[in-house]
C-alpha positions, 0 to 999 in steps of 0.5 A, spaced: 562 735 884 555 736 882 550 731 885 547 729 878 554 726 877 552 719 880 554 714 874 562 712 873 564 711 866 568 705 865 572 704 858 568 699 855 562 703 854 566 709 852 570 705 846 563 702 844 560 708 843 565 711 839 566 704 835 560 702 831 564 695 830 564 694 837 559 688 840 556 693 845 555 699 841 548 698 840 546 697 847 551 702 849 548 707 844 541 706 847 543 708 854 548 713 853 543 719 852 540 717 859 546 717 863 551 722 859 549 728 864 550 723 870 557 720 868 564 722 871 570 718 869 578 717 871 584 719 867 586 712 867 579 710 863 581 716 858 588 713 858 586 706 857 580 708 852 585 712 848 590 706 847 584 702 845 582 706 840 589 707 837 590 700 837 583 699 833 586 704 828 582 711 830 585 717 832 588 716 839 585 723 842 578 721 840 575 719 847 578 725 850 575 729 845 568 726 846 569 726 853 570 734 853 565 735 848 560 731 853 562 735 859 564 729 863 568 730 868 575 727 868 577 726 875 584 725 878 585 721 884 586 725 891 592 724 895 592 717 898 588 715 892 593 710 889 594 707 896 587 705 896 588 703 888 593 698 890 589 695 896 583 694 891 588 691 886 591 686 891 584 684 894 581 683 887 587 680 884 583 673 882 578 677 878 583 680 876 582 688 877 586 692 872 588 699 874 583 703 871 577 699 874 581 700 881 581 708 880 573 707 878 572 703 885 576 708 889 572 714 886 566 711 887 567 710 894 569 717 895 563 719 891 558 714 894 557 712 887 554 705 886 552 706 878 557 704 873 556 704 866 561 698 864 561 692 859 566 689 864 560 684 867 565 679 871 569 685 874 564 689 876 559 684 879 565 682 883 567 689 886 564 692 892 563 699 894 562 697 901 563 690 903 555 689 903 554 694 897 555 691 890 555 696 884 549 697 879 551 695 872 549 699 866 546 697 861 542 693 865 
């Protein structure tokens, strides 16, 4: 993984950039050029984004096509990663933490990546990379 991939890409900004009707669209578009070459995401985020786009009437493959065109790595969890995801979801069940968010936190732990491009302020303000290290949220 190249060192410059230091921003975790969540579902919200991906959908927002692709959907001009989304309330976060303008804010995410402003940040996008600054972070596009630094982003990395997970398969779960892609799945969630494809589902949301399809529900909104857009082609389901739009997020995948967009990520591929932007050359954003789509990561698979390593062996044992799903056990960590299960543990994270249990830890943050009161938030609650969904599967896609848990995969991003697990990926962030593995990459030691603190920045997350997200519209999920409640979740990612609560989640921790380490017990004392919070995430840096983009857009700020």
